N, C-alpha and C positions, 0 to 999 in steps of 0.2 A: 659446392657441396662438400668440399674438402678443406680442412684447416691444416696448414703446415707451418710450423714454427721454424725459425732459422737455425743457424749454427753459431756457437760461441767462438769459433775459430775458423781459419782457412787452412787448407792444405795446399802446399806449393805443388807445382807440376812434378817436381822431383819426388815429393812424398807420395803423390797419387801414383806415379809410375812404379815406385817401390811397392806400394800396397798391391797394385794389380799384378806385379811380377810374383808376389807371394800368394796370389789367389784370393786376396782380401778385397773388401769393398771400400772405396773412399766415401767420405761424407757427401750426402746428396742422394739424388734419385737417378738410377741408371736409364740408359736408352731403352725405348720401347716399353716402358713400364706404364701400367694403367692402374689408376687409383680412383676409387669412387666411394663417397660417403665415409670418409675417414678423418681422424685427427692424427697427424704425424708429429711426434714430439721433436724437440730440438736435437741437433747432432745425430739425426737418423742416418743410417746407411742402408739403402735399399738398392739391390743389384739390378742388372739388366733383365729385361723381359719378365718382370714380376707383375702379377695381377693381384691387387688387394681390393676385394669387393665382397659385398654380401652375395650369397649364392643366387639371389633373385636378380642380380644386376647382369645385364647383357651388354657387351661392348660391340 
């Protein structure tokens, strides 16, 4: 029920660590994130513990 496009590039472990140290979000979807009935565009950055869903959806 969700369509997710990929990324045009990869971030190295060092780049990811630097982003996290700055409080920024790396490319991808964070831990414990719940997504329902969505289209996620390419190169998306979605943090940890995020819920993206219609208000009628229950997890």
